[in-house]
C-alpha positions in Angstrom: -6.2 49.6 19.6 -5.5 49.7 15.3 -3.8 47.1 14.1 -1.6 48.9 11.7 -0.4 51.6 14.1 2.4 51.5 15.6 2.2 52.0 19.8 3.9 54.5 21.7 4.2 55.3 25.1 5.6 58.8 26.5 7.5 59.3 29.2 7.5 63.2 30.7 6.9 64.9 34.2 6.2 67.9 31.9 2.6 68.8 31.2 2.9 70.6 27.9 6.0 68.4 26.1 4.5 64.9 26.6 0.7 66.7 25.4 2.5 67.8 22.8 4.6 64.9 21.9 1.0 62.8 21.8 -1.2 65.5 19.9 1.9 65.4 17.0 2.1 61.9 17.5 -1.7 61.3 17.2 -1.5 63.3 14.1 0.9 61.1 12.4 -1.3 58.2 12.8 0.7 56.9 15.7 -1.1 55.4 19.0 0.3 57.4 22.0 -0.1 56.9 25.5 1.6 58.7 28.0 3.2 58.8 31.9 4.2 61.9 34.0 7.8 59.7 35.2 9.2 55.9 35.9 6.7 54.4 38.4 3.6 55.2 35.6 5.6 54.5 33.5 6.2 50.9 34.8 2.7 50.4 35.1 1.4 51.0 31.8 4.5 48.9 29.9 2.7 46.3 32.8 -0.8 46.4 30.7 0.4 46.7 27.3 2.9 46.2 24.6 5.0 49.3 22.8 6.2 49.4 19.5 8.2 52.5 20.7 9.6 54.8 24.3 10.3 58.3 24.0 11.6 59.2 28.2 12.9 62.1 30.0 16.4 61.4 31.3 15.4 64.8 34.2 12.9 63.4 35.9 11.6 63.0 39.9 12.1 60.2 41.8 13.6 57.3 38.8 15.3 59.5 35.9 15.3 58.6 32.2 18.7 57.0 32.9 17.8 54.3 34.9 14.8 53.8 33.7 16.1 52.5 30.9 18.8 50.6 32.1 16.2 49.0 33.9 14.0 48.7 30.8 16.5 47.3 28.4 17.4 44.4 30.5 13.7 43.4 30.2 13.3 44.2 26.7 14.0 45.4 23.7 11.8 48.1 22.5 13.5 50.9 21.2 13.9 54.0 23.2 14.7 57.9 22.5 16.1 60.2 25.7 14.9 63.6 25.9 16.6 65.8 28.3 17.9 69.8 28.6 21.4 68.5 28.8 22.7 68.0 25.0 26.7 67.4 26.6 29.0 64.9 24.7 29.4 62.6 28.1 25.3 62.7 28.8 24.5 60.9 25.6 26.8 58.7 25.8 25.7 57.7 28.9 22.1 56.8 27.9 23.8 55.2 24.3 25.9 52.8 26.8 23.0 51.7 29.0 21.2 50.7 25.3 19.1 53.6 24.2 18.4 54.0 20.4 19.4 57.3 20.2 19.4 61.1 22.2 17.2 64.3 21.6 18.6 67.3 23.7 15.5 70.2 24.0 14.7 72.0 22.8 13.1 70.4 19.4 11.7 70.5 16.0 8.0 67.7 16.8 9.5 66.8 13.2 12.6 65.8 13.6 11.3 64.0 16.6 9.0 62.1 14.5 12.2 61.4 11.6 14.5 59.7 14.0 11.8 57.7 15.2 10.3 56.5 11.5 14.2 55.8 11.2 14.7 53.7 14.2 11.3 52.4 13.5 12.6 51.2 9.7 15.7 49.4 11.5 13.6 47.8 13.7 11.4 46.7 10.9 14.2 45.4 8.5 16.4 43.2 11.8 12.7 41.9 12.3 12.7 40.5 8.7 15.4 37.9 10.3 14.1 35.8 12.2 16.7 32.4 10.5 20.0 32.5 12.4 23.0 29.9 11.6 25.6 29.5 14.6 28.1 27.5 13.5 26.8 24.4 11.9 22.7 25.5 13.4 20.3 26.5 11.7 17.5 28.6 13.9 14.4 29.5 12.8 12.9 32.0 15.7 9.4 32.1 14.0 9.2 27.8 13.7 10.6 27.7 16.9 13.1 25.6 14.9 16.8 24.3 15.3 18.5 22.4 12.4 21.4 20.8 13.6 23.5 17.9 11.3 20.1 16.8 9.3 18.5 16.9 12.9 15.7 18.8 13.9 14.8 20.2 17.7 12.2 22.2 18.8 12.2 24.9 21.0 10.4 26.3 23.7 9.2 29.6 24.6 11.4 30.0 26.9 14.0 28.6 24.9 13.6 31.4 21.9 12.6 34.0 23.9 16.3 33.4 25.5 17.9 33.3 22.1 15.8 36.6 20.8 17.8 38.1 22.9 20.6 36.1 22.8 20.8 36.8 19.1 19.6 40.7 19.1 22.7 41.6 21.7 26.3 38.6 20.2 29.1 39.0 22.5 27.5 40.6 24.9 27.1 39.3 29.2 24.3 38.1 30.1 24.0 37.5 33.9 22.1 35.0 35.5 20.0 37.8 37.0 18.8 38.7 33.3 18.4 35.7 32.0 15.9 34.9 34.9 14.0 38.2 33.8 14.3 37.1 30.4 12.8 33.6 30.9 10.8 34.0 34.0 13.0 31.1 35.6 13.6 32.0 39.0 16.4 29.4 40.3 19.9 29.2 39.2 19.8 25.9 38.4 17.0 25.4 36.3 18.8 28.4 34.1 21.7 26.4 33.8 19.3 23.5 32.9 18.2 25.4 30.2 21.3 26.5 28.8 22.5 22.8 29.1 19.5 22.2 26.3 20.3 24.8 24.1 23.6 23.8 24.2 22.8 19.6 22.8 20.8 21.8 20.4 23.9 24.5 19.0 27.2 23.3 19.8 29.1 19.8 18.3 30.4 19.5 21.6 27.9 21.1 24.0 30.6 19.9 27.0 33.3 21.9 25.6 30.7 24.8 24.0 32.1 26.9 21.1 29.0 30.2 21.3 27.2 29.5 23.7 29.7 29.8 26.6 29.6 30.6 30.8 31.6 33.5 32.4 32.7 32.6 35.1 31.4 34.3 37.9 29.0 36.6 35.5 26.4 34.6 32.8 26.7 33.6 29.5 27.3 34.6 26.2 26.7 33.7 23.1 28.9 34.4 19.8 28.2 34.1 16.9 30.3 33.8 13.6 
């Protein structure tokens, strides 16, 4: 794969629309893979890291809403939903599940392209910000380092993944199941230990956390001032 090209996954059970989108994006300097349904898409997601997903809502088997929810629990890849349904409630449902945009069929390929470029531009600007401040803690995700009260703490790969996801969605509750999917840690006790370690790196009083808090019965939340 060419290094500088964005890799897009197009998921649609309509052969004509899928190939039309693929050809148009190919012509506009993207790398494009395709999938005919959700199961096919999940196989592709296991094989490649995608920069963007274009996802049809109305598909046989698992629909686009359900797949969006599943993908967004595991990764932060941008998603545009495509559907013949343009009603407000359908748009809201897609956005509530984490979709980044929504385009009703029929649509002009150029409009899809402009929406993709707009989201990628915003994403690139966010990705430039790999340094964060939580209270007195200065977090550098690139260097996997936290500076807290003149002390330096290293982040391991799992801690970095968890912090990156939570920093992207401050104030959102992350269930233990979701934390397990992000971190690859299956045992709840091990997740609790990881959270304890993170608190020791960002909290003045880890036993009474101000920023990385436990929501009893629900999971964890990160508050950013």
